[in-house]
TORPA-4810 file (N, C-alpha, C, O; in nm, 3 decimals):
<nodes>
NODE_1_0.658_-0.593_3.217_0.713_-0.600_3.083_0.833_-0.505_3.078_0.825_-0.391_3.124_X
NODE_2_0.945_-0.554_3.023_1.063_-0.468_3.017_1.060_-0.377_2.895_0.976_-0.392_2.806_X
NODE_3_1.153_-0.283_2.892_1.157_-0.183_2.785_1.174_-0.246_2.648_1.111_-0.203_2.551_X
NODE_4_1.258_-0.348_2.638_1.282_-0.414_2.509_1.154_-0.481_2.459_1.123_-0.476_2.340_X
NODE_5_1.082_-0.543_2.549_0.957_-0.609_2.509_0.854_-0.508_2.464_0.782_-0.531_2.367_X
NODE_6_0.847_-0.395_2.534_0.753_-0.290_2.495_0.789_-0.236_2.358_0.702_-0.213_2.275_X
NODE_7_0.917_-0.215_2.335_0.963_-0.164_2.206_0.932_-0.263_2.094_0.886_-0.223_1.987_X
NODE_8_0.958_-0.390_2.119_0.930_-0.493_2.018_0.780_-0.500_1.989_0.739_-0.517_1.874_X
NODE_9_0.699_-0.486_2.093_0.554_-0.488_2.075_0.508_-0.368_1.992_0.423_-0.382_1.904_X
NODE_10_0.564_-0.251_2.020_0.528_-0.130_1.944_0.570_-0.144_1.799_0.497_-0.103_1.709_X
NODE_11_0.688_-0.201_1.775_0.734_-0.222_1.637_0.644_-0.320_1.564_0.613_-0.300_1.446_X
NODE_12_0.602_-0.424_1.631_0.513_-0.522_1.568_0.378_-0.459_1.533_0.323_-0.485_1.426_X
NODE_13_0.327_-0.376_1.624_0.200_-0.307_1.595_0.215_-0.211_1.477_0.127_-0.203_1.392_X
NODE_14_0.327_-0.139_1.473_0.351_-0.046_1.362_0.357_-0.122_1.230_0.297_-0.078_1.131_X
NODE_15_0.427_-0.233_1.227_0.436_-0.313_1.105_0.299_-0.365_1.064_0.265_-0.366_0.945_X
NODE_16_0.220_-0.408_1.160_0.085_-0.459_1.132_-0.003_-0.350_1.071_-0.076_-0.375_0.976_X
NODE_17_0.005_-0.231_1.127_-0.074_-0.119_1.076_-0.032_-0.084_0.933_-0.117_-0.060_0.847_X
NODE_18_0.098_-0.082_0.908_0.146_-0.050_0.773_0.103_-0.156_0.673_0.061_-0.124_0.562_X
NODE_19_0.114_-0.282_0.711_0.071_-0.389_0.620_-0.079_-0.381_0.594_-0.124_-0.408_0.483_X
NODE_20_-0.157_-0.345_0.694_-0.302_-0.329_0.674_-0.331_-0.213_0.580_-0.422_-0.221_0.498_X
NODE_21_-0.256_-0.105_0.592_-0.275_0.010_0.502_-0.241_-0.027_0.359_-0.309_0.014_0.265_X
NODE_22_-0.134_-0.105_0.342_-0.098_-0.151_0.208_-0.207_-0.242_0.153_-0.244_-0.234_0.035_X
NODE_23_-0.259_-0.329_0.237_-0.367_-0.418_0.195_-0.490_-0.339_0.152_-0.555_-0.374_0.053_X
NODE_24_-0.523_-0.234_0.224_-0.636_-0.149_0.186_-0.611_-0.083_0.051_-0.703_-0.072_-0.030_X
NODE_25_-0.488_-0.038_0.028_-0.455_0.023_-0.101_-0.463_-0.080_-0.213_-0.507_-0.048_-0.323_X
NODE_26_-0.421_-0.202_-0.186_-0.433_-0.309_-0.285_-0.580_-0.330_-0.323_-0.612_-0.347_-0.441_X
NODE_27_-0.667_-0.327_-0.225_-0.810_-0.345_-0.251_-0.865_-0.229_-0.333_-0.945_-0.249_-0.425_X
NODE_28_-0.822_-0.108_-0.300_-0.865_0.011_-0.376_-0.821_0.000_-0.521_-0.899_0.027_-0.612_X
NODE_29_-0.696_-0.039_-0.543_-0.645_-0.050_-0.679_-0.714_-0.163_-0.755_-0.739_-0.150_-0.875_X
NODE_30_-0.744_-0.273_-0.689_-0.815_-0.384_-0.753_-0.954_-0.340_-0.796_-1.000_-0.373_-0.906_X
NODE_31_-1.022_-0.265_-0.711_-1.155_-0.214_-0.746_-1.146_-0.117_-0.863_-1.228_-0.123_-0.955_X
NODE_32_-1.049_-0.028_-0.860_-1.032_0.066_-0.971_-1.002_-0.008_-1.101_-1.051_0.031_-1.207_X
NODE_33_-0.922_-0.112_-1.093_-0.891_-0.191_-1.213_-1.018_-0.258_-1.268_-1.038_-0.263_-1.389_X
NODE_34_-1.100_-0.309_-1.179_-1.227_-0.371_-1.223_-1.316_-0.267_-1.291_-1.377_-0.296_-1.394_X
NODE_35_-1.325_-0.148_-1.234_-1.404_-0.041_-1.296_-1.346_-0.003_-1.432_-1.421_0.017_-1.528_X
NODE_36_-1.214_0.005_-1.440_-1.151_0.041_-1.568_-1.179_-0.064_-1.674_-1.202_-0.031_-1.790_X
NODE_37_-1.178_-0.191_-1.635_-1.206_-0.299_-1.730_-1.348_-0.288_-1.786_-1.374_-0.328_-1.900_X
NODE_38_-1.439_-0.234_-1.705_-1.578_-0.216_-1.750_-1.599_-0.079_-1.813_-1.711_-0.044_-1.850_X
NODE_39_-1.491_-0.002_-1.825_-1.495_0.135_-1.879_-1.586_0.225_-1.796_-1.648_0.318_-1.849_X
NODE_40_-1.594_0.197_-1.667_-1.671_0.283_-1.577_-1.582_0.398_-1.532_-1.460_0.383_-1.527_X
NODE_41_-1.641_0.511_-1.500_-1.560_0.625_-1.456_-1.492_0.595_-1.322_-1.548_0.530_-1.234_X
NODE_42_-1.371_0.644_-1.310_-1.292_0.622_-1.189_-1.241_0.757_-1.141_-1.188_0.836_-1.219_X
NODE_43_-1.258_0.784_-1.013_-1.206_0.906_-0.953_-1.078_0.870_-0.878_-1.084_0.808_-0.772_X
NODE_44_-0.965_0.908_-0.932_-0.837_0.875_-0.871_-0.777_0.994_-0.796_-0.659_0.992_-0.760_X
NODE_45_-0.859_1.097_-0.773_-0.810_1.212_-0.697_-0.758_1.165_-0.562_-0.826_1.092_-0.490_X
NODE_46_-0.642_1.207_-0.528_-0.584_1.174_-0.399_-0.508_1.043_-0.393_-0.441_1.016_-0.294_X
NODE_47_-0.517_0.962_-0.498_-0.449_0.832_-0.496_-0.297_0.850_-0.483_-0.233_0.782_-0.403_X
NODE_48_-0.242_0.939_-0.561_-0.097_0.962_-0.556_-0.054_1.011_-0.418_0.048_0.968_-0.365_X
NODE_49_-0.133_1.102_-0.361_-0.101_1.153_-0.227_-0.107_1.042_-0.123_-0.022_1.033_-0.036_X
NODE_50_-0.208_0.959_-0.134_-0.224_0.849_-0.037_-0.108_0.749_-0.048_-0.056_0.704_0.054_X
NODE_51_-0.070_0.716_-0.168_0.044_0.625_-0.186_0.171_0.691_-0.134_0.256_0.624_-0.075_X
NODE_52_0.186_0.820_-0.156_0.301_0.893_-0.103_0.307_0.888_0.048_0.414_0.868_0.105_X
NODE_53_0.192_0.907_0.113_0.188_0.899_0.260_0.224_0.758_0.308_0.291_0.742_0.410_X
NODE_54_0.179_0.660_0.236_0.209_0.523_0.271_0.359_0.496_0.260_0.418_0.431_0.346_X
NODE_55_0.420_0.547_0.155_0.565_0.530_0.137_0.642_0.602_0.248_0.740_0.547_0.300_X
NODE_56_0.601_0.721_0.283_0.668_0.795_0.391_0.655_0.718_0.523_0.752_0.709_0.598_X
NODE_57_0.538_0.663_0.549_0.520_0.586_0.672_0.611_0.463_0.673_0.663_0.425_0.777_X
NODE_58_0.629_0.403_0.557_0.717_0.286_0.549_0.863_0.322_0.575_0.939_0.239_0.623_X
NODE_59_0.901_0.444_0.543_1.038_0.488_0.570_1.068_0.489_0.720_1.183_0.475_0.760_X
NODE_60_0.965_0.504_0.801_0.983_0.507_0.947_0.957_0.370_1.010_0.952_0.358_1.132_X
NODE_61_0.940_0.270_0.928_0.906_0.136_0.979_1.026_0.073_1.049_1.141_0.107_1.021_X
NODE_62_0.998_-0.018_1.139_1.106_-0.091_1.204_1.185_-0.173_1.101_1.129_-0.225_1.005_X
NODE_63_1.313_-0.183_1.124_1.400_-0.256_1.030_1.351_-0.399_1.004_1.360_-0.449_0.892_X
NODE_64_1.299_-0.462_1.106_1.254_-0.600_1.091_1.137_-0.614_0.993_1.115_-0.721_0.937_X
NODE_65_1.063_-0.508_0.973_0.947_-0.513_0.884_0.981_-0.476_0.739_0.900_-0.497_0.650_X
NODE_66_1.100_-0.423_0.717_1.133_-0.370_0.584_1.123_-0.472_0.471_1.068_-0.439_0.366_X
NODE_67_1.173_-0.595_0.486_1.159_-0.689_0.373_1.013_-0.714_0.333_0.981_-0.715_0.214_X
NODE_68_0.927_-0.733_0.430_0.785_-0.757_0.398_0.721_-0.633_0.337_0.645_-0.644_0.241_X
NODE_69_0.752_-0.517_0.391_0.697_-0.393_0.336_0.747_-0.368_0.195_0.670_-0.329_0.107_X
NODE_70_0.874_-0.391_0.172_0.932_-0.370_0.039_0.861_-0.460_-0.063_0.827_-0.415_-0.173_X
NODE_71_0.841_-0.585_-0.028_0.774_-0.677_-0.120_0.632_-0.632_-0.151_0.588_-0.637_-0.266_X
NODE_72_0.560_-0.588_-0.050_0.422_-0.543_-0.071_0.418_-0.414_-0.152_0.329_-0.397_-0.236_X
NODE_73_0.513_-0.323_-0.128_0.516_-0.198_-0.206_0.549_-0.227_-0.352_0.494_-0.163_-0.442_X
NODE_74_0.638_-0.321_-0.376_0.669_-0.358_-0.515_0.545_-0.418_-0.582_0.522_-0.394_-0.701_X
NODE_75_0.467_-0.494_-0.509_0.342_-0.548_-0.564_0.245_-0.435_-0.595_0.172_-0.442_-0.694_X
NODE_76_0.244_-0.330_-0.511_0.158_-0.214_-0.540_0.198_-0.148_-0.670_0.112_-0.105_-0.747_X
NODE_77_0.327_-0.139_-0.696_0.374_-0.081_-0.823_0.316_-0.161_-0.939_0.271_-0.104_-1.038_X
NODE_78_0.317_-0.292_-0.927_0.257_-0.377_-1.031_0.109_-0.350_-1.049_0.059_-0.347_-1.161_X
NODE_79_0.038_-0.331_-0.938_-0.106_-0.301_-0.947_-0.131_-0.166_-1.014_-0.223_-0.152_-1.094_X
NODE_80_-0.049_-0.068_-0.981_-0.064_0.064_-1.044_-0.036_0.053_-1.194_-0.107_0.114_-1.274_X
NODE_81_0.066_-0.025_-1.232_0.096_-0.044_-1.373_-0.019_-0.112_-1.446_-0.053_-0.076_-1.558_X
NODE_82_-0.079_-0.212_-1.381_-0.194_-0.280_-1.444_-0.312_-0.185_-1.458_-0.383_-0.186_-1.559_X
NODE_83_-0.334_-0.101_-1.356_-0.443_-0.004_-1.363_-0.418_0.094_-1.477_-0.508_0.126_-1.554_X
NODE_84_-0.296_0.142_-1.487_-0.262_0.235_-1.595_-0.288_0.172_-1.731_-0.342_0.237_-1.821_X
NODE_85_-0.251_0.046_-1.747_-0.274_-0.024_-1.874_-0.424_-0.041_-1.900_-0.469_-0.029_-2.013_X
NODE_86_-0.499_-0.070_-1.795_-0.645_-0.089_-1.812_-0.713_0.041_-1.847_-0.818_0.041_-1.911_X
NODE_87_-0.656_0.152_-1.806_-0.718_0.283_-1.833_-0.675_0.342_-1.967_-0.729_0.443_-2.011_X
NODE_88_-0.579_0.277_-2.031_-0.532_0.328_-2.160_-0.645_0.325_-2.261_-0.729_0.234_-2.260_X
NODE_89_-0.648_0.424_-2.349_-0.755_0.425_-2.452_-0.746_0.299_-2.537_-0.637_0.249_-2.564_X
NODE_90_-0.862_0.248_-2.579_-0.864_0.123_-2.660_-0.799_0.144_-2.795_-0.792_0.051_-2.875_X
</nodes>
């Protein structure tokens, strides 16, 4: 395998890992939203830090992955906004 192929493979793996991390965060936010809808207590300690780490990791992503990552991060913003609305006092 040549250097270019190894680099492309590493970039693809990095993009896959980042997309999986975003997917996990989407699942966490969906669960929190469901709890909020039922007025169940939610512990959001560390959520902001985790999203911050995810954003920092995306800054180091391969250029080829940026459009997909950007779209998924924008969707996360929507999920956070929905969670915030669900947690608002009645």
